[in-house]
N, C-alpha and C positions, 0 to 999 in steps of 0.2 A: 267140534268147535274149539276145543282146547288145543287140538293139533294144529289148527289154522292159526291160532294166536301164537303158538310156539314157532311156527314157520315164519310168521310175520316178524317176530322178534329176532329170529336168526337172520332173516333177510336184512333187517335194519342194521343189525350188528355187522353183517357182511359188507353192506354198503358203506357204513361208517368207517370200517377198517380198510376198505379197498379204494374208496374215492377220497382224494385230498385236493383241496383248492388252496393254492399258495398265493398270498397277496403280492402286489407289486413291490419291488425293492426288498424282497425277502428271499432267503434260500434255506431249504430244509434238507438236512442230511438223513438219508435212509440207511438203516442197517438191516441186513438179512441174516437171520440166525446169529446175531451178535457181531457181524462183520460188515464193514462199509460196503454199501451196494451202489448208491447213486445219490445225486444232489437234485432235488426237485426245483424246477424253475417256476416263475409265476404263472398261474393258470390252473387248469384242471389236470390232475395226475391220478394214476391208478396204481395201487399196491396189491400185493398178495396178502390176503388176510391171515393173521396169526403167524405169518412168516416174516413179513417186512414190518419194520417199526421206524417211526420218525424219532431219531435219537437227539438231534440238535436243530434248533431254529435260530437263524442268524439274520440280523438286520443289515442290509447293504447300503444304507444311507450314511452320510457323513455324521460322525458322532463326536460331540465335544466331551472331553474328559478333564475334569478339574484336578490339577496336580496339587497335592497338599503343600502348604507352606513349609519351608525348611531353612536352616541356617547354612550359608555357604561362606567360605573363607577365601578372600582374594589373595592375589600374589603378594601384596604388601601387608598381609596378616590383619585384614579388617573384616569383621563379621557383617554379613548381609542377610537380611530376612527376605527370601525370594519365594514368590508363588507365581504360578502360571496356569495356562490352559492348553491342552493338547487336542488336536483334531485328527481323527483317524477314520479309516473305512475298511470294512472286511472285503477283501478281493477274492479270497479262496475259502469257501465254506468248509471244505474237507480239512484243510490245514488248520483252520481256526478251531475245528472240533477236536482234532487229534494232535496238533502241534504243541499245545500248551494246555495245562489243566485249567488255567484262567488267564487268558491273554490280556484282559483289562488290567489285572493286578500286575502282570509282567510288564506291560507298557508303562504303567504309572511308576513302578520302581526303577525301571531303566531310565525314564525321563529324569527322575530325581538324581540318580548317580551321574548321568551324563551332564546335567546342569552343574553339579558340584565340580566336575572335572573341568568344564569350560570356564567357569567363574574363577577357579583356582589358577588359571593361566593369565588372568588379566589383573591389572591394578584397579583401584577403586574408581578413579576418574574414568577409565576406559569402559567400565561396566555400564555407566550411564550413557556414554557416547556410542557404543557399539552393540546396541540391543539387537539390531538386525543380524549381525554376525553371530551373536550368541544363539539366537533362534535357529539360524540356518545350521549351525554346528550340532545343536541338540537334535534337530530333525534328521540330520545325516547319520548320527550315531544310533538313533533308535530305529531308523528305517532299515539299516543293514541287518539288525537282529530280528525285526518284525516280519521279514520276508518268510521266515520259517514258520511263522504263526498264521500266515494267510492274511496279514493285516498290512495296509499301506498307511504310513504316517504322512499326513498332508502338510501340517504346519504346527509350529509351537509358538506361543505368544507369552512373553513375560508380562504379568499383570502389574506387579509392584516390586520395587527394589527399595528396601527400607534399611538404611544403616543405623547404628546405635545413635542415641541422642547426643552423645559427646561429639561424634563425627558430624552430625547434622549441624550442631552449634558451630563447630569449627568451619564447616563449609559455608555457613551463612556469614560468618565473620570474613572469610576469604572473599566471598562475593561482594560484601560491603566495601572491603578495602580495595578491591579491583574497580568498583564503580567510582569510589572517591579518587582513585588514581587516574581513571579516565577523565573525570571531571577536571582535575588539576591540569592534566595534559591539554585538555580542550581549552581551558582558560589561558594557559601559557601560550598555546598556539594562536589564540585570538589576540593576545597582547602583542605577540611577535608579528603577526600579520598587520596589526594596527600600526606598529612602529615602521614596518616596511612600507606601508601605504603612505604614512606621513613623510618618510624620507624620500620616497619616489615622487610625491607631490612637490616637495620643496626643491628637489633636483630639477624636475621639469619646469617649475616656475622660474628657478634661477637661469636655466637654459633659455627659456622664453624671454626673460628680461635682458639677458646678455645678447641674444640675437636681435632683440628690439633696439638695444643701445648701439650695437654694431651697425644695424641698418640705418639708424639715425645719423651716425657718424659718416657712413658712406653717402647718404643722401646730402648731408651738409657739405661734404667734400666735393661731391658732384655739383652742388649748387654754387659753391665758391669758385670752382673751376669754370663753370659756365659764366658766372658773373665777371671773373677776371678776363675770360675770353671776350665777353661782350664789351667790357670797358676798353680792352686793348684794341678790339676792332673799331670801336667808336673813336678812340684816340687816333688810330691810324687814319681813319677816314677824315677826321678833323684836320690832321696834319697835311694829308693830301690836298684837302680843299684850301688850306692856308697857303700851301706851296703853290697850288695852282693860281690862287688869287694874287700872290706876290709876283708871279710871272706876267701878270696882266699889266698893261700900261698904267703907271701911277701906283703900282703896288709897293715899290720901295719907299716912296714918299709916305704912303699910308702906314707902313711899318715904322718908319722913323717917328711919325706923329704919335703912333700908339705907344712906342717905347718912351717917348718924351712925356706923354701923359702919365704913364706908370711911374716914371721917376718923380714927376712933380707930386703925384699922389702919395708916394712913399715919403717924400720930404715933408709933405703936409701932415701926415699921420704922426711922424716922429715929432714934429714941432708942436702938435696938439697935446702931446703927453706932457703933463706938468712936471713929472718926475724924471724926465729925460732931458739931458743936456745936448743940445744940437750945436755941432761945430760946422760952421759953413766954410767951405774952402775959400781961400783967399782969391783964388783964380777961378771964377765961375765957368771959365772955358773948359774946365775939366769935365763938366757935365756934358757939354757938347762932345767932348772927346769920348766920353763913355758911350754916348749915343752912336758916334761914328764907329766905335769898335763893335758895337752890337750889329750895326748895319753891315759891316764887313763880314761878320760871322754868318749873317743871313745870306749875303752874296756867295760866300764860300759854299754853303749848303746847297745853293743852286747848282 
């Protein structure tokens, strides 16, 4: 009975030492007699008891690593309190086991030194504007060294950049001054645009008034020309009719009678005015002579 129990215990120990179940996204490094032998993949694996030993166990998932806060000096000699977070992944379990005594500490220290080097090449204002460039340069610097450790650095993110209080106060004053400057510029631009709009409106109104006045003058001139033309045409027609009537039988006698009437009317009007002195010709035949002269002129026109 005791021998059976001993055999069962030995079998259990043998099975425990020889059968290994590796979880998903894990890699176990096996040493045989103190020397690297193999890397166990996820699933069921068999080892030689008392000869093979699982020396290292590595997680193959992406691992976030908090980088301690540190003071960095910029190109313009300004101190910055910087902290960040690094994401890495074990890609070669054998190198991760034997490439470095502690690859996590090595990555953390290298991230800090690389960050100080990158920040030292930039001025204070650029550090806030070019975070993506800083992150990319830190990843590039760490990744080159981490290849020998079986680790792949995926990305680095700056969590916070904190300048001294004096610098923060100066930056706030600068931002306030810049905003006030923009406000003044915007107000001046508004006043300038207002003056331009007013001047443009006055110019357009003056042009419209001048064009209206010019059109009015043109219309009046055209109206006067048409009126003069109409009067001239009417006068010409009247003269033609009178000339035609004179050429008719008895026309000359009618003209003489009309001239005599006009002359008599003229003498009557002059005589009717109390302030006018009327001198009557001594020889009244001069009136008839005047009429005869007018009639001769009419005959000449014929």
